N, C-alpha and C positions, 0 to 999 in steps of 0.2 A: 641664220647663217652668220658666223663671225667674219671679221675682216680678213684674218689670215687665210682662212679657207677660201674665201672669195678670191683672194690674190692668186692662190694656187690654181683655182679653176680657170681664171683669166689666162694664166700662163699656159695651161695645157690646151685650152680651147681657142687660143689665138689663131684665126684662120690663115694668117700670113706671118709666120715667125720671121721671115726674111725682111719684113718691114720694120723690125725693131732697129732703131737708129744706132744704138750702141752694141757693137758686136762683143761676144765674150772674149776676154783676154786669155792669153796662154795660161796664166796662173789660175784663172777661173776654170778653164778646161781641166787642168791637172787636179784641181780640188774635186772635180766631179768625175774622176775616173771610177770605174765600177768597184774596185776593191776599197778605195778610200770612202766611197759612199757607204759600203758595208760597215766600216769602222765608225763612221759618223752615226749611222743608225744605232749601232750597239751602244755608243757613248751618249747620244743625245735624244734618242727616241723620236719624238714628234718632229723635232727640227731636222733630223736625218731623213725621215720620210718626205718631209717638205722639200729638202734639197734633191731627193730622188725624183720627185715630180718635176721640179724645175729643170733638171738635167736633160729632160727629154730622151732618156736612155731607152733603147729598144731591148726587148728580152734577149735577142740574139747577142747584143753587145754585153749585157750583164752575164750571159752564160759563158761567153768566151773570155771575158775579162775578170770574172770573179767565181761564178758557180763551179764550172768545170775544173779550173786550177785548184780550188780549195778541196773539192771531193777527191781529186787525183792525189793531192798531198796527204789527205786523211787516209787514203788507201795505201799510199807508199809508206806511211808511218807504221804499218803492220810489220814491216821488215825490221823494226826496232827489236823484235823478238830475238833476233840473232845475237843481241848483246846480253840478254838476261835469261834466255832459256838454255839449259845445259844440252838439250837435245833438239837443236834447231832443225825443223823439217821444211825444206825449201818448197816442195810441192804444196804442202798444206798452207804455207804462208802465202804463196801465190794465189791459191784459191780464196783464202781469207781476204787478201787485198782486193781481188776482183769482186768479191761479195760486197765489200764496203762501197766501192765505186758504183756497182750496179744498184745497190739498195738506195742510195741517194738519187741516182740518175732516174730510176723508175718511179721513185717517190714523187718527183716533180710532176710527172704526168698523172700518176694515180691521185694525187691531191686535187688536181683540176677536175678529174672525172667524178670523184666522190663529192666534191663541193658542188659541182653542177647538179648532181643527183639530189643532194641533201638541202641545198638552199631553197627557200620559199620561191614559188613560181615567179613573182615580180622581180626577183633579184638574180635569177639564173644567168642573165646576160652579163652580170658583173664578172663572172668567171672567165669570160672570153676577152676581157679588156687587157691591154698591155700592162697596166699597173697591177692587176691581180697576179699576172704571171711573174712580174718583178717581185711582188711581195712573197710569193711562194719560193722563188729562187733565193732571195736574200734571207728568208727565215731558215730554209734548209742549209744555206751556206753557214749561218751562225751555228746550227747544230753540228755541222761537219767540223767547224773551227773548234768547238768545244770538245769534239771527239778526239782531237789530236793529242792533248796532254795525257789522256788515259792510255793511248796507244804507245806513247814514248816512255812514260813512267807509270806502270800499272798501280804503283802505290798511291797515285793520285785519284784513282777511279772512285773511291768513296766520296770524294769531294766533287768531282765532275758530274756525278749522277744528278746533282741539283741544278746544273747549269741550264738544262732545257727550260727551267722556270723563267730564265731571262729571255729565251726565245719567245715564250708565251707572252711575256711582258711587252716586248717590242712589237709583237703583232697587235696587241691591244692599242698601242700608240699609233699604229698605221692604218687601222681599220676604217677610220673616219674618212680617209682619202679615197676610199672606194665609193663614197657617196651613197651608201645603203640607207634606205628609208628607216627612220627611227624605230618603227614597230618591228622591224626584222633585224635590227642591229645586233642584239645579244645572241640570237640563234646563229647568225652568220659568223660572228666572232668566235663562238665556242666551236663551231664546225671547223673553221680554219685552224684554230689552235690544236684541236684534238687530232685532226688528220695529218697535219704537218709533223707533229711530235711522234705520232704512232707509226706512220708509214715506214720510215727508215728502219725501225726496230722490227716491224712485221716482215719486211723484205729480208732483213738480216737473218731472222729466225727461219724464213723460208729457204734461204740459201744454205743454211746449216743443215736443214732437213734433206735437201736435195743432194748436197755434196758431202 
């Protein structure tokens, strides 16, 4: 185990965080706000995930400060159709916007269920950890963020279709912080990548079929 990972484990497993002599400054707290942590993960990969662990962020905080606002913005961008469609249909757009939000929202829970089912037996418990839930939220947030340009400017869609590759890349940079045994590492990584990328599109397809 390398030194940087050992540092992260010490930070997370410290039994008495209040015993740390130097308290975080206000500037340090701002740097670790949920949305800025997402940008950091997208830009720096491993270093961003490391900051996420050090931030001691709870899944509920990440959801309210990053995940929910981003998927709400992605769904609201569906109304950009009003500017470029000659026959704008408000009811159809409302349904489309709700479908976008619901697809990402339910994907968060579906990914956890499928990973718990598909992970090898010794690693199933990892899917119940806070960091795993944070990883799923931040990976889905990146997908929703990449979704926005195509909603605003459909001409960009051929380019944005490749952006989920970046989501897959940042997942590979964060997987080691789940502390999965080496022999199960690749299987778990592939499972997380595939389920996170596939689930929003599956739910989107399902919503289109239903509505």
